[in-house]
N, CA, C and O atoms as a GROMACS GRO file, in nm:
protein
  564
    1UNK      N    1  -3.923   1.631  -4.341
    1UNK     CA    2  -3.798   1.570  -4.298
    1UNK      C    3  -3.738   1.494  -4.416
    1UNK      O    4  -3.808   1.419  -4.483
    2UNK      N    5  -3.607   1.511  -4.442
    2UNK     CA    6  -3.547   1.443  -4.555
    2UNK      C    7  -3.543   1.292  -4.533
    2UNK      O    8  -3.530   1.243  -4.421
    3UNK      N    9  -3.555   1.220  -4.645
    3UNK     CA   10  -3.549   1.075  -4.640
    3UNK      C   11  -3.405   1.030  -4.616
    3UNK      O   12  -3.313   1.082  -4.680
    4UNK      N   13  -3.386   0.937  -4.527
    4UNK     CA   14  -3.251   0.887  -4.498
    4UNK      C   15  -3.234   0.750  -4.560
    4UNK      O   16  -3.326   0.668  -4.562
    5UNK      N   17  -3.117   0.728  -4.610
    5UNK     CA   18  -3.083   0.598  -4.667
    5UNK      C   19  -2.978   0.533  -4.578
    5UNK      O   20  -2.881   0.598  -4.537
    6UNK      N   21  -2.998   0.407  -4.548
    6UNK     CA   22  -2.901   0.334  -4.467
    6UNK      C   23  -2.845   0.221  -4.552
    6UNK      O   24  -2.913   0.168  -4.640
    7UNK      N   25  -2.720   0.186  -4.526
    7UNK     CA   26  -2.663   0.076  -4.605
    7UNK      C   27  -2.742  -0.054  -4.585
    7UNK      O   28  -2.778  -0.090  -4.473
    8UNK      N   29  -2.767  -0.124  -4.695
    8UNK     CA   30  -2.828  -0.256  -4.686
    8UNK      C   31  -2.721  -0.353  -4.640
    8UNK      O   32  -2.602  -0.330  -4.662
    9UNK      N   33  -2.761  -0.462  -4.577
    9UNK     CA   34  -2.660  -0.559  -4.532
    9UNK      C   35  -2.584  -0.618  -4.652
    9UNK      O   36  -2.643  -0.647  -4.756
   10UNK      N   37  -2.455  -0.634  -4.634
   10UNK     CA   38  -2.373  -0.694  -4.740
   10UNK      C   39  -2.397  -0.843  -4.737
   10UNK      O   40  -2.403  -0.905  -4.630
   11UNK      N   41  -2.410  -0.901  -4.854
   11UNK     CA   42  -2.428  -1.045  -4.856
   11UNK      C   43  -2.291  -1.113  -4.858
   11UNK      O   44  -2.190  -1.052  -4.894
   12UNK      N   45  -2.290  -1.238  -4.818
   12UNK     CA   46  -2.166  -1.312  -4.809
   12UNK      C   47  -2.167  -1.427  -4.908
   12UNK      O   48  -2.273  -1.474  -4.951
   13UNK      N   49  -2.047  -1.470  -4.944
   13UNK     CA   50  -2.033  -1.583  -5.035
   13UNK      C   51  -2.090  -1.709  -4.971
   13UNK      O   52  -2.067  -1.735  -4.852
   14UNK      N   53  -2.162  -1.786  -5.049
   14UNK     CA   54  -2.207  -1.918  -5.007
   14UNK      C   55  -2.209  -2.005  -5.132
   14UNK      O   56  -2.191  -1.955  -5.243
   15UNK      N   57  -2.231  -2.132  -5.116
   15UNK     CA   58  -2.236  -2.222  -5.231
   15UNK      C   59  -2.350  -2.184  -5.327
   15UNK      O   60  -2.345  -2.216  -5.446
   16UNK      N   61  -2.452  -2.115  -5.275
   16UNK     CA   62  -2.562  -2.069  -5.361
   16UNK      C   63  -2.512  -1.970  -5.466
   16UNK      O   64  -2.576  -1.952  -5.570
   17UNK      N   65  -2.399  -1.906  -5.439
   17UNK     CA   66  -2.342  -1.808  -5.532
   17UNK      C   67  -2.264  -1.875  -5.644
   17UNK      O   68  -2.239  -1.813  -5.748
   18UNK      N   69  -2.225  -2.000  -5.626
   18UNK     CA   70  -2.137  -2.066  -5.722
   18UNK      C   71  -2.203  -2.086  -5.858
   18UNK      O   72  -2.319  -2.128  -5.868
   19UNK      N   73  -2.127  -2.054  -5.963
   19UNK     CA   74  -2.172  -2.080  -6.100
   19UNK      C   75  -2.097  -2.201  -6.157
   19UNK      O   76  -2.112  -2.234  -6.275
   20UNK      N   77  -2.018  -2.267  -6.073
   20UNK     CA   78  -1.945  -2.389  -6.107
   20UNK      C   79  -1.841  -2.367  -6.217
   20UNK      O   80  -1.807  -2.458  -6.292
   21UNK      N   81  -1.792  -2.244  -6.224
   21UNK     CA   82  -1.681  -2.208  -6.313
   21UNK      C   83  -1.580  -2.140  -6.221
   21UNK      O   84  -1.600  -2.025  -6.183
   22UNK      N   85  -1.473  -2.210  -6.184
   22UNK     CA   86  -1.382  -2.160  -6.081
   22UNK      C   87  -1.335  -2.015  -6.101
   22UNK      O   88  -1.329  -1.938  -6.005
   23UNK      N   89  -1.302  -1.979  -6.223
   23UNK     CA   90  -1.255  -1.842  -6.249
   23UNK      C   91  -1.362  -1.740  -6.214
   23UNK      O   92  -1.333  -1.639  -6.150
   24UNK      N   93  -1.486  -1.764  -6.255
   24UNK     CA   94  -1.594  -1.670  -6.227
   24UNK      C   95  -1.633  -1.673  -6.078
   24UNK      O   96  -1.666  -1.569  -6.021
   25UNK      N   97  -1.629  -1.790  -6.017
   25UNK     CA   98  -1.657  -1.796  -5.873
   25UNK      C   99  -1.554  -1.713  -5.796
   25UNK      O  100  -1.591  -1.640  -5.704
   26UNK      N  101  -1.428  -1.722  -5.834
   26UNK     CA  102  -1.324  -1.643  -5.767
   26UNK      C  103  -1.349  -1.493  -5.786
   26UNK      O  104  -1.330  -1.414  -5.694
   27UNK      N  105  -1.391  -1.456  -5.906
   27UNK     CA  106  -1.420  -1.315  -5.932
   27UNK      C  107  -1.541  -1.269  -5.852
   27UNK      O  108  -1.541  -1.158  -5.800
   28UNK      N  109  -1.643  -1.352  -5.842
   28UNK     CA  110  -1.760  -1.317  -5.762
   28UNK      C  111  -1.723  -1.301  -5.615
   28UNK      O  112  -1.771  -1.210  -5.548
   29UNK      N  113  -1.637  -1.388  -5.566
   29UNK     CA  114  -1.590  -1.376  -5.427
   29UNK      C  115  -1.520  -1.242  -5.406
   29UNK      O  116  -1.541  -1.175  -5.305
   30UNK      N  117  -1.438  -1.204  -5.503
   30UNK     CA  118  -1.365  -1.077  -5.493
   30UNK      C  119  -1.463  -0.959  -5.494
   30UNK      O  120  -1.445  -0.863  -5.419
   31UNK      N  121  -1.564  -0.965  -5.578
   31UNK     CA  122  -1.664  -0.858  -5.583
   31UNK      C  123  -1.736  -0.847  -5.449
   31UNK      O  124  -1.756  -0.737  -5.398
   32UNK      N  125  -1.774  -0.960  -5.392
   32UNK     CA  126  -1.842  -0.960  -5.262
   32UNK      C  127  -1.752  -0.900  -5.155
   32UNK      O  128  -1.797  -0.824  -5.070
   33UNK      N  129  -1.624  -0.933  -5.160
   33UNK     CA  130  -1.528  -0.876  -5.065
   33UNK      C  131  -1.517  -0.724  -5.083
   33UNK      O  132  -1.514  -0.650  -4.985
   34UNK      N  133  -1.511  -0.679  -5.208
   34UNK     CA  134  -1.502  -0.535  -5.235
   34UNK      C  135  -1.630  -0.463  -5.193
   34UNK      O  136  -1.625  -0.348  -5.148
   35UNK      N  137  -1.745  -0.530  -5.206
   35UNK     CA  138  -1.870  -0.471  -5.159
   35UNK      C  139  -1.868  -0.451  -5.008
   35UNK      O  140  -1.916  -0.350  -4.957
   36UNK      N  141  -1.811  -0.547  -4.937
   36UNK     CA  142  -1.798  -0.534  -4.792
   36UNK      C  143  -1.710  -0.416  -4.756
   36UNK      O  144  -1.740  -0.340  -4.663
   37UNK      N  145  -1.600  -0.400  -4.830
   37UNK     CA  146  -1.510  -0.287  -4.807
   37UNK      C  147  -1.583  -0.155  -4.834
   37UNK      O  148  -1.571  -0.060  -4.757
   38UNK      N  149  -1.657  -0.149  -4.944
   38UNK     CA  150  -1.732  -0.029  -4.979
   38UNK      C  151  -1.835   0.003  -4.871
   38UNK      O  152  -1.852   0.119  -4.833
   39UNK      N  153  -1.904  -0.099  -4.822
   39UNK     CA  154  -2.006  -0.080  -4.720
   39UNK      C  155  -1.944  -0.025  -4.591
   39UNK      O  156  -2.000   0.064  -4.527
   40UNK      N  157  -1.828  -0.079  -4.553
   40UNK     CA  158  -1.760  -0.028  -4.433
   40UNK      C  159  -1.720   0.118  -4.452
   40UNK      O  160  -1.731   0.198  -4.359
   41UNK      N  161  -1.675   0.153  -4.571
   41UNK     CA  162  -1.638   0.293  -4.600
   41UNK      C  163  -1.761   0.383  -4.592
   41UNK      O  164  -1.755   0.492  -4.536
   42UNK      N  165  -1.873   0.338  -4.649
   42UNK     CA  166  -1.996   0.418  -4.651
   42UNK      C  167  -2.049   0.441  -4.511
   42UNK      O  168  -2.110   0.544  -4.483
   43UNK      N  169  -2.027   0.345  -4.421
   43UNK     CA  170  -2.076   0.357  -4.283
   43UNK      C  171  -1.980   0.438  -4.196
   43UNK      O  172  -2.013   0.471  -4.082
   44UNK      N  173  -1.864   0.469  -4.249
   44UNK     CA  174  -1.763   0.542  -4.174
   44UNK      C  175  -1.798   0.690  -4.161
   44UNK      O  176  -1.871   0.746  -4.243
   45UNK      N  177  -1.746   0.752  -4.057
   45UNK     CA  178  -1.763   0.896  -4.040
   45UNK      C  179  -1.691   0.973  -4.150
   45UNK      O  180  -1.722   1.090  -4.176
   46UNK      N  181  -1.597   0.908  -4.215
   46UNK     CA  182  -1.520   0.971  -4.324
   46UNK      C  183  -1.567   0.920  -4.461
   46UNK      O  184  -1.488   0.912  -4.555
   47UNK      N  185  -1.694   0.886  -4.471
   47UNK     CA  186  -1.748   0.825  -4.592
   47UNK      C  187  -1.716   0.906  -4.718
   47UNK      O  188  -1.676   0.849  -4.819
   48UNK      N  189  -1.734   1.038  -4.712
   48UNK     CA  190  -1.713   1.118  -4.832
   48UNK      C  191  -1.569   1.113  -4.880
   48UNK      O  192  -1.543   1.134  -4.999
   49UNK      N  193  -1.475   1.086  -4.790
   49UNK     CA  194  -1.335   1.075  -4.829
   49UNK      C  195  -1.298   0.933  -4.871
   49UNK      O  196  -1.216   0.915  -4.961
   50UNK      N  197  -1.357   0.832  -4.807
   50UNK     CA  198  -1.320   0.693  -4.831
   50UNK      C  199  -1.394   0.627  -4.947
   50UNK      O  200  -1.336   0.545  -5.018
   51UNK      N  201  -1.520   0.663  -4.966
   51UNK     CA  202  -1.603   0.595  -5.066
   51UNK      C  203  -1.552   0.611  -5.209
   51UNK      O  204  -1.552   0.513  -5.283
   52UNK      N  205  -1.509   0.729  -5.252
   52UNK     CA  206  -1.465   0.740  -5.392
   52UNK      C  207  -1.356   0.639  -5.430
   52UNK      O  208  -1.362   0.580  -5.538
   53UNK      N  209  -1.257   0.619  -5.345
   53UNK     CA  210  -1.150   0.524  -5.376
   53UNK      C  211  -1.204   0.381  -5.377
   53UNK      O  212  -1.170   0.302  -5.465
   54UNK      N  213  -1.288   0.346  -5.279
   54UNK     CA  214  -1.346   0.212  -5.273
   54UNK      C  215  -1.436   0.188  -5.393
   54UNK      O  216  -1.438   0.079  -5.450
   55UNK      N  217  -1.512   0.290  -5.431
   55UNK     CA  218  -1.599   0.278  -5.548
   55UNK      C  219  -1.518   0.258  -5.675
   55UNK      O  220  -1.553   0.175  -5.758
   56UNK      N  221  -1.412   0.331  -5.690
   56UNK     CA  222  -1.327   0.317  -5.809
   56UNK      C  223  -1.266   0.177  -5.816
   56UNK      O  224  -1.256   0.118  -5.924
   57UNK      N  225  -1.226   0.126  -5.702
   57UNK     CA  226  -1.167  -0.008  -5.696
   57UNK      C  227  -1.269  -0.114  -5.741
   57UNK      O  228  -1.238  -0.200  -5.824
   58UNK      N  229  -1.389  -0.106  -5.687
   58UNK     CA  230  -1.491  -0.205  -5.725
   58UNK      C  231  -1.535  -0.184  -5.870
   58UNK      O  232  -1.564  -0.280  -5.940
   59UNK      N  233  -1.541  -0.059  -5.914
   59UNK     CA  234  -1.580  -0.030  -6.051
   59UNK      C  235  -1.481  -0.093  -6.150
   59UNK      O  236  -1.522  -0.158  -6.246
   60UNK      N  237  -1.353  -0.073  -6.126
   60UNK     CA  238  -1.251  -0.131  -6.216
   60UNK      C  239  -1.260  -0.283  -6.218
   60UNK      O  240  -1.254  -0.346  -6.324
   61UNK      N  241  -1.274  -0.342  -6.100
   61UNK     CA  242  -1.280  -0.488  -6.093
   61UNK      C  243  -1.409  -0.540  -6.158
   61UNK      O  244  -1.407  -0.642  -6.227
   62UNK      N  245  -1.519  -0.472  -6.135
   62UNK     CA  246  -1.646  -0.513  -6.194
   62UNK      C  247  -1.640  -0.508  -6.346
   62UNK      O  248  -1.691  -0.597  -6.413
   63UNK      N  249  -1.577  -0.404  -6.401
   63UNK     CA  250  -1.563  -0.395  -6.547
   63UNK      C  251  -1.485  -0.514  -6.601
   63UNK      O  252  -1.523  -0.576  -6.700
   64UNK      N  253  -1.375  -0.546  -6.533
   64UNK     CA  254  -1.294  -0.661  -6.571
   64UNK      C  255  -1.379  -0.788  -6.568
   64UNK      O  256  -1.379  -0.866  -6.664
   65UNK      N  257  -1.451  -0.808  -6.459
   65UNK     CA  258  -1.533  -0.928  -6.444
   65UNK      C  259  -1.643  -0.936  -6.550
   65UNK      O  260  -1.661  -1.040  -6.613
   66UNK      N  261  -1.716  -0.826  -6.569
   66UNK     CA  262  -1.826  -0.830  -6.666
   66UNK      C  263  -1.777  -0.860  -6.806
   66UNK      O  264  -1.841  -0.935  -6.879
   67UNK      N  265  -1.663  -0.804  -6.843
   67UNK     CA  266  -1.606  -0.832  -6.976
   67UNK      C  267  -1.568  -0.979  -6.988
   67UNK      O  268  -1.594  -1.042  -7.091
   68UNK      N  269  -1.506  -1.034  -6.884
   68UNK     CA  270  -1.468  -1.177  -6.886
   68UNK      C  271  -1.591  -1.266  -6.894
   68UNK      O  272  -1.595  -1.363  -6.970
   69UNK      N  273  -1.691  -1.233  -6.815
   69UNK     CA  274  -1.813  -1.312  -6.814
   69UNK      C  275  -1.880  -1.308  -6.952
   69UNK      O  276  -1.922  -1.411  -7.004
   70UNK      N  277  -1.890  -1.190  -7.010
   70UNK     CA  278  -1.951  -1.176  -7.143
   70UNK      C  279  -1.874  -1.257  -7.246
   70UNK      O  280  -1.936  -1.324  -7.330
   71UNK      N  281  -1.743  -1.252  -7.242
   71UNK     CA  282  -1.662  -1.329  -7.337
   71UNK      C  283  -1.688  -1.478  -7.322
   71UNK      O  284  -1.709  -1.548  -7.421
   72UNK      N  285  -1.688  -1.526  -7.199
   72UNK     CA  286  -1.712  -1.668  -7.175
   72UNK      C  287  -1.851  -1.710  -7.223
   72UNK      O  288  -1.865  -1.814  -7.287
   73UNK      N  289  -1.951  -1.631  -7.194
   73UNK     CA  290  -2.087  -1.665  -7.236
   73UNK      C  291  -2.099  -1.668  -7.388
   73UNK      O  292  -2.165  -1.755  -7.444
   74UNK      N  293  -2.034  -1.573  -7.453
   74UNK     CA  294  -2.038  -1.567  -7.600
   74UNK      C  295  -1.965  -1.686  -7.660
   74UNK      O  296  -2.018  -1.752  -7.750
   75UNK      N  297  -1.845  -1.713  -7.613
   75UNK     CA  298  -1.763  -1.822  -7.666
   75UNK      C  299  -1.830  -1.958  -7.645
   75UNK      O  300  -1.824  -2.045  -7.732
   76UNK      N  301  -1.893  -1.975  -7.529
   76UNK     CA  302  -1.956  -2.104  -7.499
   76UNK      C  303  -2.098  -2.115  -7.552
   76UNK      O  304  -2.165  -2.215  -7.529
   77UNK      N  305  -2.144  -2.013  -7.625
   77UNK     CA  306  -2.273  -2.020  -7.693
   77UNK      C  307  -2.394  -2.016  -7.603
   77UNK      O  308  -2.495  -2.081  -7.631
   78UNK      N  309  -2.387  -1.940  -7.494
   78UNK     CA  310  -2.501  -1.928  -7.404
   78UNK      C  311  -2.616  -1.859  -7.477
   78UNK      O  312  -2.600  -1.747  -7.523
   79UNK      N  313  -2.734  -1.923  -7.488
   79UNK     CA  314  -2.845  -1.865  -7.564
   79UNK      C  315  -2.904  -1.738  -7.502
   79UNK      O  316  -2.970  -1.661  -7.572
   80UNK      N  317  -2.881  -1.714  -7.374
   80UNK     CA  318  -2.931  -1.594  -7.309
   80UNK      C  319  -2.828  -1.482  -7.306
   80UNK      O  320  -2.840  -1.387  -7.228
   81UNK      N  321  -2.726  -1.492  -7.391
   81UNK     CA  322  -2.617  -1.395  -7.390
   81UNK      C  323  -2.665  -1.251  -7.406
   81UNK      O  324  -2.626  -1.164  -7.329
   82UNK      N  325  -2.749  -1.226  -7.506
   82UNK     CA  326  -2.793  -1.087  -7.534
   82UNK      C  327  -2.864  -1.026  -7.414
   82UNK      O  328  -2.839  -0.910  -7.380
   83UNK      N  329  -2.951  -1.102  -7.350
   83UNK     CA  330  -3.023  -1.052  -7.233
   83UNK      C  331  -2.926  -1.028  -7.117
   83UNK      O  332  -2.938  -0.929  -7.044
   84UNK      N  333  -2.833  -1.120  -7.102
   84UNK     CA  334  -2.737  -1.107  -6.992
   84UNK      C  335  -2.648  -0.984  -7.014
   84UNK      O  336  -2.623  -0.908  -6.920
   85UNK      N  337  -2.603  -0.964  -7.135
   85UNK     CA  338  -2.520  -0.848  -7.166
   85UNK      C  339  -2.601  -0.719  -7.148
   85UNK      O  340  -2.547  -0.619  -7.101
   86UNK      N  341  -2.727  -0.720  -7.185
   86UNK     CA  342  -2.813  -0.602  -7.166
   86UNK      C  343  -2.823  -0.568  -7.017
   86UNK      O  344  -2.827  -0.450  -6.981
   87UNK      N  345  -2.828  -0.668  -6.932
   87UNK     CA  346  -2.830  -0.644  -6.787
   87UNK      C  347  -2.699  -0.578  -6.743
   87UNK      O  348  -2.700  -0.485  -6.661
   88UNK      N  349  -2.588  -0.625  -6.796
   88UNK     CA  350  -2.458  -0.564  -6.766
   88UNK      C  351  -2.455  -0.419  -6.815
   88UNK      O  352  -2.406  -0.330  -6.745
   89UNK      N  353  -2.507  -0.395  -6.935
   89UNK     CA  354  -2.506  -0.259  -6.990
   89UNK      C  355  -2.592  -0.164  -6.905
   89UNK      O  356  -2.554  -0.049  -6.884
   90UNK      N  357  -2.706  -0.212  -6.857
   90UNK     CA  358  -2.792  -0.130  -6.770
   90UNK      C  359  -2.718  -0.098  -6.640
   90UNK      O  360  -2.729   0.012  -6.587
   91UNK      N  361  -2.644  -0.195  -6.590
   91UNK     CA  362  -2.562  -0.173  -6.470
   91UNK      C  363  -2.460  -0.062  -6.496
   91UNK      O  364  -2.445   0.029  -6.414
   92UNK      N  365  -2.391  -0.071  -6.608
   92UNK     CA  366  -2.290   0.030  -6.642
   92UNK      C  367  -2.352   0.170  -6.651
   92UNK      O  368  -2.293   0.268  -6.606
   93UNK      N  369  -2.470   0.178  -6.710
   93UNK     CA  370  -2.539   0.308  -6.722
   93UNK      C  371  -2.580   0.362  -6.586
   93UNK      O  372  -2.566   0.481  -6.560
   94UNK      N  373  -2.629   0.276  -6.499
   94UNK     CA  374  -2.671   0.319  -6.365
   94UNK      C  375  -2.550   0.367  -6.284
   94UNK      O  376  -2.560   0.467  -6.212
   95UNK      N  377  -2.438   0.299  -6.296
   95UNK     CA  378  -2.317   0.341  -6.224
   95UNK      C  379  -2.274   0.479  -6.274
   95UNK      O  380  -2.237   0.565  -6.194
   96UNK      N  381  -2.278   0.500  -6.404
   96UNK     CA  382  -2.241   0.632  -6.460
   96UNK      C  383  -2.334   0.740  -6.406
   96UNK      O  384  -2.290   0.849  -6.371
   97UNK      N  385  -2.464   0.710  -6.398
   97UNK     CA  386  -2.560   0.807  -6.347
   97UNK      C  387  -2.535   0.837  -6.199
   97UNK      O  388  -2.543   0.952  -6.156
   98UNK      N  389  -2.504   0.734  -6.122
   98UNK     CA  390  -2.476   0.755  -5.979
   98UNK      C  391  -2.347   0.835  -5.959
   98UNK      O  392  -2.339   0.920  -5.871
   99UNK      N  393  -2.248   0.806  -6.040
   99UNK     CA  394  -2.122   0.881  -6.029
   99UNK      C  395  -2.144   1.028  -6.061
   99UNK      O  396  -2.077   1.115  -6.005
  100UNK      N  397  -2.239   1.056  -6.149
  100UNK     CA  398  -2.269   1.195  -6.185
  100UNK      C  399  -2.335   1.270  -6.071
  100UNK      O  400  -2.340   1.393  -6.072
  101UNK      N  401  -2.386   1.198  -5.971
  101UNK     CA  402  -2.450   1.260  -5.855
  101UNK      C  403  -2.355   1.266  -5.736
  101UNK      O  404  -2.400   1.268  -5.622
  102UNK      N  405  -2.227   1.268  -5.760
  102UNK     CA  406  -2.128   1.257  -5.654
  102UNK      C  407  -2.135   1.369  -5.550
  102UNK      O  408  -2.078   1.357  -5.442
  103UNK      N  409  -2.203   1.478  -5.584
  103UNK     CA  410  -2.211   1.590  -5.489
  103UNK      C  411  -2.324   1.573  -5.386
  103UNK      O  412  -2.335   1.653  -5.294
  104UNK      N  413  -2.406   1.472  -5.400
  104UNK     CA  414  -2.516   1.449  -5.304
  104UNK      C  415  -2.460   1.398  -5.173
  104UNK      O  416  -2.364   1.319  -5.170
  105UNK      N  417  -2.518   1.442  -5.065
  105UNK     CA  418  -2.472   1.399  -4.933
  105UNK      C  419  -2.494   1.250  -4.908
  105UNK      O  420  -2.416   1.187  -4.836
  106UNK      N  421  -2.598   1.194  -4.966
  106UNK     CA  422  -2.631   1.054  -4.941
  106UNK      C  423  -2.578   0.960  -5.050
  106UNK      O  424  -2.617   0.843  -5.055
  107UNK      N  425  -2.491   1.010  -5.136
  107UNK     CA  426  -2.447   0.930  -5.251
  107UNK      C  427  -2.372   0.804  -5.209
  107UNK      O  428  -2.387   0.700  -5.274
  108UNK      N  429  -2.294   0.810  -5.103
  108UNK     CA  430  -2.218   0.692  -5.060
  108UNK      C  431  -2.311   0.576  -5.027
  108UNK      O  432  -2.287   0.462  -5.068
  109UNK      N  433  -2.417   0.605  -4.954
  109UNK     CA  434  -2.511   0.500  -4.917
  109UNK      C  435  -2.594   0.457  -5.038
  109UNK      O  436  -2.621   0.338  -5.054
  110UNK      N  437  -2.634   0.551  -5.121
  110UNK     CA  438  -2.710   0.516  -5.242
  110UNK      C  439  -2.630   0.419  -5.330
  110UNK      O  440  -2.683   0.318  -5.376
  111UNK      N  441  -2.503   0.452  -5.352
  111UNK     CA  442  -2.419   0.368  -5.437
  111UNK      C  443  -2.398   0.231  -5.372
  111UNK      O  444  -2.408   0.128  -5.438
  112UNK      N  445  -2.371   0.231  -5.244
  112UNK     CA  446  -2.349   0.105  -5.172
  112UNK      C  447  -2.473   0.018  -5.179
  112UNK      O  448  -2.464  -0.103  -5.204
  113UNK      N  449  -2.589   0.077  -5.156
  113UNK     CA  450  -2.714   0.001  -5.162
  113UNK      C  451  -2.738  -0.054  -5.302
  113UNK      O  452  -2.772  -0.172  -5.318
  114UNK      N  453  -2.721   0.030  -5.404
  114UNK     CA  454  -2.743  -0.017  -5.541
  114UNK      C  455  -2.650  -0.132  -5.574
  114UNK      O  456  -2.695  -0.236  -5.623
  115UNK      N  457  -2.522  -0.116  -5.547
  115UNK     CA  458  -2.425  -0.220  -5.581
  115UNK      C  459  -2.452  -0.350  -5.506
  115UNK      O  460  -2.448  -0.458  -5.565
  116UNK      N  461  -2.481  -0.340  -5.378
  116UNK     CA  462  -2.507  -0.460  -5.299
  116UNK      C  463  -2.631  -0.533  -5.350
  116UNK      O  464  -2.629  -0.654  -5.369
  117UNK      N  465  -2.737  -0.459  -5.372
  117UNK     CA  466  -2.861  -0.522  -5.421
  117UNK      C  467  -2.843  -0.577  -5.562
  117UNK      O  468  -2.890  -0.686  -5.591
  118UNK      N  469  -2.775  -0.502  -5.650
  118UNK     CA  470  -2.758  -0.545  -5.788
  118UNK      C  471  -2.674  -0.672  -5.795
  118UNK      O  472  -2.713  -0.769  -5.860
  119UNK      N  473  -2.560  -0.672  -5.727
  119UNK     CA  474  -2.473  -0.790  -5.733
  119UNK      C  475  -2.537  -0.910  -5.666
  119UNK      O  476  -2.521  -1.022  -5.713
  120UNK      N  477  -2.609  -0.889  -5.559
  120UNK     CA  478  -2.678  -0.998  -5.492
  120UNK      C  479  -2.776  -1.062  -5.591
  120UNK      O  480  -2.775  -1.184  -5.609
  121UNK      N  481  -2.858  -0.981  -5.653
  121UNK     CA  482  -2.955  -1.034  -5.750
  121UNK      C  483  -2.883  -1.098  -5.869
  121UNK      O  484  -2.918  -1.208  -5.912
  122UNK      N  485  -2.784  -1.028  -5.921
  122UNK     CA  486  -2.717  -1.075  -6.042
  122UNK      C  487  -2.650  -1.210  -6.021
  122UNK      O  488  -2.665  -1.301  -6.103
  123UNK      N  489  -2.576  -1.223  -5.913
  123UNK     CA  490  -2.505  -1.350  -5.887
  123UNK      C  491  -2.602  -1.462  -5.852
  123UNK      O  492  -2.589  -1.574  -5.902
  124UNK      N  493  -2.700  -1.432  -5.767
  124UNK     CA  494  -2.790  -1.537  -5.719
  124UNK      C  495  -2.905  -1.570  -5.814
  124UNK      O  496  -2.970  -1.673  -5.799
  125UNK      N  497  -2.930  -1.483  -5.912
  125UNK     CA  498  -3.041  -1.508  -6.004
  125UNK      C  499  -2.992  -1.516  -6.149
  125UNK      O  500  -2.999  -1.622  -6.211
  126UNK      N  501  -2.944  -1.406  -6.203
  126UNK     CA  502  -2.906  -1.402  -6.345
  126UNK      C  503  -2.791  -1.497  -6.377
  126UNK      O  504  -2.798  -1.572  -6.474
  127UNK      N  505  -2.687  -1.494  -6.296
  127UNK     CA  506  -2.572  -1.580  -6.323
  127UNK      C  507  -2.607  -1.727  -6.304
  127UNK      O  508  -2.548  -1.814  -6.368
  128UNK      N  509  -2.701  -1.756  -6.217
  128UNK     CA  510  -2.740  -1.895  -6.197
  128UNK      C  511  -2.810  -1.953  -6.320
  128UNK      O  512  -2.811  -2.074  -6.340
  129UNK      N  513  -2.867  -1.866  -6.404
  129UNK     CA  514  -2.930  -1.914  -6.526
  129UNK      C  515  -2.827  -1.973  -6.621
  129UNK      O  516  -2.848  -2.080  -6.677
  130UNK      N  517  -2.714  -1.902  -6.639
  130UNK     CA  518  -2.612  -1.960  -6.727
  130UNK      C  519  -2.544  -2.080  -6.659
  130UNK      O  520  -2.503  -2.174  -6.727
  131UNK      N  521  -2.532  -2.076  -6.528
  131UNK     CA  522  -2.472  -2.190  -6.457
  131UNK      C  523  -2.555  -2.316  -6.482
  131UNK      O  524  -2.499  -2.422  -6.512
  132UNK      N  525  -2.687  -2.306  -6.471
  132UNK     CA  526  -2.774  -2.421  -6.496
  132UNK      C  527  -2.763  -2.467  -6.641
  132UNK      O  528  -2.761  -2.588  -6.667
  133UNK      N  529  -2.757  -2.372  -6.734
  133UNK     CA  530  -2.744  -2.407  -6.875
  133UNK      C  531  -2.615  -2.486  -6.899
  133UNK      O  532  -2.618  -2.591  -6.963
  134UNK      N  533  -2.502  -2.436  -6.849
  134UNK     CA  534  -2.375  -2.503  -6.871
  134UNK      C  535  -2.370  -2.639  -6.802
  134UNK      O  536  -2.313  -2.733  -6.857
  135UNK      N  537  -2.430  -2.650  -6.683
  135UNK     CA  538  -2.435  -2.780  -6.617
  135UNK      C  539  -2.518  -2.878  -6.698
  135UNK      O  540  -2.483  -2.995  -6.709
  136UNK      N  541  -2.630  -2.832  -6.754
  136UNK     CA  542  -2.713  -2.921  -6.834
  136UNK      C  543  -2.640  -2.964  -6.961
  136UNK      O  544  -2.657  -3.076  -7.008
  137UNK      N  545  -2.559  -2.875  -7.017
  137UNK     CA  546  -2.482  -2.908  -7.135
  137UNK      C  547  -2.378  -3.016  -7.106
  137UNK      O  548  -2.356  -3.106  -7.188
  138UNK      N  549  -2.315  -3.007  -6.990
  138UNK     CA  550  -2.210  -3.104  -6.956
  138UNK      C  551  -2.269  -3.240  -6.921
  138UNK      O  552  -2.203  -3.343  -6.940
  139UNK      N  553  -2.393  -3.244  -6.871
  139UNK     CA  554  -2.455  -3.372  -6.838
  139UNK      C  555  -2.522  -3.436  -6.959
  139UNK      O  556  -2.553  -3.556  -6.956
  140UNK      N  557  -2.544  -3.358  -7.065
  140UNK     CA  558  -2.607  -3.413  -7.185
  140UNK      C  559  -2.507  -3.477  -7.280
  140UNK      O  560  -2.545  -3.530  -7.384
  141UNK      N  561  -2.381  -3.471  -7.246
  141UNK     CA  562  -2.278  -3.526  -7.338
  141UNK      C  563  -2.250  -3.670  -7.308
  141UNK      O  564  -2.166  -3.732  -7.374
   0.00000   0.00000   0.00000
């Protein structure tokens, strides 16, 4: 019997997501909203028709956000910049690989699951590392 993939629950914005940089918090909120839209499309009976447009929308916005975040981290001298950028680069590679599998029947759910899990981890774990660093910098002055 073939393995079935089901959409993972979409996470919601909470104060735990905040990196205490209003511009990035707003972008993270937008990404979470787009993930919800993508998840609803993937769960739809018309997933194969709806998901490509939703995926393209989140992909474009994610590229914008990742570039902005990288610029800010570099300009503000975040010591973990190289590792953080490497995580972004791995994300970009995985998205390209998933897009190359667009003919798979389960691709909508696979992509939705990957994006939801990746962004959840990235915002709540990786991004919190630079948030703590910047907060410590502002309190040390």
